[in-house]
C-alpha positions in Angstrom: 229.8 93.0 73.6 230.8 89.6 75.1 230.8 88.2 71.6 233.1 91.0 70.6 235.6 90.2 73.3 235.7 86.5 72.6 236.0 87.1 68.9 239.3 88.8 69.6 240.5 86.2 72.2 240.2 82.9 70.3 243.9 82.0 70.5 244.1 83.0 74.1 241.0 80.9 75.0 242.5 77.9 73.2 245.7 78.2 75.3 244.1 79.4 78.5 243.3 76.1 80.1 246.8 74.7 79.5 249.0 77.8 79.7 250.2 77.1 83.3 249.6 74.9 86.3 247.0 77.3 87.8 244.8 77.3 84.7 245.4 73.6 84.2 243.6 73.0 87.5 240.4 74.1 85.9 240.8 71.8 82.9 242.1 68.7 84.8 239.5 69.0 87.6 236.7 69.3 85.0 238.0 66.3 83.1 238.1 64.3 86.3 234.4 64.9 86.9 233.5 64.4 83.3 235.2 61.0 83.5 233.3 60.2 86.7 229.8 61.0 85.4 229.8 60.7 81.6 228.3 57.6 80.1 230.8 55.2 78.5 229.8 56.3 75.0 227.3 58.6 73.3 226.6 62.0 71.7 227.7 65.0 73.6 226.8 68.7 73.1 229.6 71.1 74.0 227.5 74.3 74.3 229.6 77.5 74.5 232.6 75.4 73.9 234.7 78.1 72.3 237.7 76.9 70.2 237.0 73.3 71.1 239.5 72.2 73.9 236.9 69.9 75.6 235.4 68.8 72.3 238.7 67.5 71.0 239.6 65.9 74.3 236.3 64.0 74.4 236.5 63.1 70.8 239.9 61.5 71.5 238.2 59.5 74.2 235.7 58.0 71.7 232.7 60.3 72.2 230.7 61.8 69.4 230.5 65.6 69.9 228.7 68.6 68.5 230.4 71.9 69.2 228.3 75.1 69.5 229.6 78.6 70.2 228.4 82.1 69.9 231.6 83.3 68.2 232.1 82.4 64.5 235.9 82.9 64.9 236.0 80.3 67.6 234.1 77.8 65.5 236.5 78.4 62.5 239.5 78.0 64.7 238.0 74.8 66.3 237.5 73.2 62.8 241.3 73.6 62.2 242.2 72.2 65.6 239.9 69.2 65.2 241.4 68.4 61.8 244.9 68.8 63.3 244.0 66.4 66.1 242.7 63.8 63.6 239.2 63.5 65.3 237.0 64.8 62.4 234.9 61.6 62.4 234.0 62.1 66.0 233.0 65.8 65.8 229.7 65.6 64.1 228.9 69.3 63.6 230.1 72.8 64.3 227.4 75.4 64.9 227.4 79.1 65.5 224.7 79.6 68.1 223.5 80.9 71.5 223.0 78.8 74.6 219.7 80.6 75.2 218.3 79.1 71.9 219.1 75.5 71.0 216.0 75.2 68.8 218.1 73.6 66.1 218.2 70.4 68.3 215.2 68.2 69.1 214.4 67.5 72.7 216.1 64.5 74.4 218.9 64.4 71.8 222.1 64.2 73.8 223.6 61.6 76.1 225.4 64.4 77.9 225.5 68.2 77.7 228.4 70.5 78.6 228.4 74.2 79.2 231.9 74.8 80.5 234.2 77.8 81.2 231.5 80.3 82.1 229.2 80.9 79.2 226.2 81.0 81.6 228.0 83.8 83.5 227.9 86.0 80.4 224.1 85.7 79.9 222.6 88.9 81.2 219.5 88.7 83.4 218.2 85.8 85.5 215.3 85.3 83.1 217.7 84.7 80.2 220.0 82.5 82.3 217.0 80.4 83.2 216.1 80.2 79.5 219.6 78.9 78.8 219.5 76.3 81.5 216.1 75.1 80.4 217.4 74.7 76.8 220.4 72.7 78.0 218.0 70.5 80.0 215.6 70.1 77.1 218.1 68.8 74.6 219.5 66.3 77.1 218.1 62.8 77.4 216.3 61.8 80.6 218.9 60.8 83.1 221.7 62.4 81.2 224.5 64.4 83.0 224.6 68.1 82.5 227.8 69.9 83.4 227.7 73.7 83.9 230.6 75.8 85.1 230.3 79.4 86.0 232.5 82.1 87.5 232.5 82.2 91.3 231.8 85.4 93.1 234.1 85.2 96.0 237.0 83.7 94.1 236.8 86.7 91.7 236.6 89.1 94.6 239.8 87.6 96.0 241.5 88.3 92.6 240.8 92.0 93.1 243.2 91.9 96.0 245.8 89.5 94.6 246.0 91.4 91.3 245.8 94.9 92.7 249.5 95.6 92.3 249.9 94.1 88.9 246.6 94.6 87.0 245.1 98.0 86.3 241.6 96.6 86.0 241.8 95.5 89.6 242.7 98.9 90.9 240.0 100.6 88.8 237.3 98.2 89.9 238.1 98.4 93.6 237.9 102.2 93.4 234.4 102.2 91.9 232.3 102.0 95.1 228.8 101.2 93.7 230.3 98.9 91.1 232.3 96.8 93.4 229.4 96.6 95.9 227.2 95.2 93.0 229.9 92.6 92.3 230.3 91.6 95.9 226.6 91.5 97.0 224.7 90.8 93.8 227.4 89.2 91.5 226.6 91.8 88.8 229.7 93.0 86.9 229.2 95.4 84.0 233.0 96.0 83.8 234.4 92.5 83.4 237.8 92.9 81.7 237.0 96.6 81.5 233.7 96.9 79.7 231.9 93.5 79.4 229.1 91.9 81.3 229.5 89.0 83.7 227.4 87.4 86.5 229.4 85.9 89.3 227.6 83.1 91.2 227.4 82.5 94.9 227.4 78.6 95.4 224.0 78.6 97.2 222.6 80.8 94.5 223.8 78.5 91.8 222.5 75.4 93.4 219.1 77.0 94.1 218.9 78.4 90.6 219.6 75.1 88.9 217.1 73.3 91.1 214.5 75.9 90.2 215.2 75.0 86.6 214.4 71.4 87.3 217.9 69.9 87.5 219.1 67.5 90.1 222.4 68.9 91.4 224.8 66.0 92.2 227.9 68.0 93.1 229.4 71.4 93.2 233.2 71.5 92.5 235.7 74.3 93.1 237.8 74.0 89.9 240.8 76.1 91.1 239.8 75.6 94.7 242.2 76.9 97.3 244.6 78.1 94.6 242.1 80.7 93.4 243.5 83.8 95.3 247.1 82.6 94.6 247.6 82.3 90.8 251.2 83.4 90.8 252.2 81.3 93.8 250.5 78.3 92.3 252.6 78.5 89.2 255.8 78.8 91.2 254.9 75.8 93.4 254.2 73.7 90.3 258.0 73.8 89.5 258.6 71.8 92.7 257.5 68.3 91.7 257.0 66.9 95.2 255.3 70.0 96.5 253.0 70.1 93.5 252.1 66.4 93.7 251.1 67.0 97.3 249.1 70.1 96.5 247.2 68.4 93.6 246.3 65.5 96.0 245.0 68.0 98.5 243.1 69.9 95.8 241.5 66.7 94.5 240.3 65.7 98.0 239.0 69.1 99.0 237.6 70.6 95.8 234.0 69.5 96.7 234.2 70.9 100.2 231.6 73.8 100.4 234.1 76.3 101.7 236.6 75.5 98.9 233.8 75.7 96.3 232.8 79.1 97.7 236.2 80.7 97.2 236.9 79.1 93.7 237.2 81.3 90.7 235.2 78.8 88.6 232.5 76.5 90.0 231.4 73.3 88.2 227.8 72.1 88.8 227.4 68.4 88.0 223.7 67.9 87.3 221.3 65.3 86.0 218.1 65.7 84.0 215.6 63.9 86.2 212.4 64.5 84.1 
């Protein structure tokens, strides 16, 4: 069902990260930490990379990239965007595939592995999520950075309140007692965007889970950070250049603060394959 949703949302996903200042926080903050931890060159796997926003950006910066995504429509769209961006030589392959099964790649293949935007949150069941992380780890070279971003539980809960007056889904979900309790206390949402599955992570849960999978966790980052409950206000503030500059500076300094990570709509885990 998640595949069905994203097959109908390819153009939206392509525009999502740059559509406004609020969503741009996720993209710009992710890129800042990629720049901090990526090797200077090498082959990168963009697993669950959708229509290729990160693939193209990294190809422009001189990396070789393989893009993998569950949705064939996303891969087809990415091919066109890669050609349009003039980075065909850097994007080595486009693969329709699932992050729980990367058997098409040999172990220790990639200099870095990305799983950005929340693909892991859409994998149902802890056993399957563990399988996905172990696959991401397996295909990375020893010592390689692995970047995994997920949807944050408390940031999403705050959206229920901030969007209650303007989004029907928020009203419906808050009125479903057992459902909203599962989201709040277990992170389990079977009605994401109305009818799809999503697991929202608590930061401590995420860190423990990744360590159980044998990854060294270097940093957790709140990608939208303090802006998470205030999407509409964030977009308005961005029109004031001085105020926005000050806010971005605050965001950049506080995005790794544990409290800020906890309330973020998306959380980035920067990891390393240690063995």
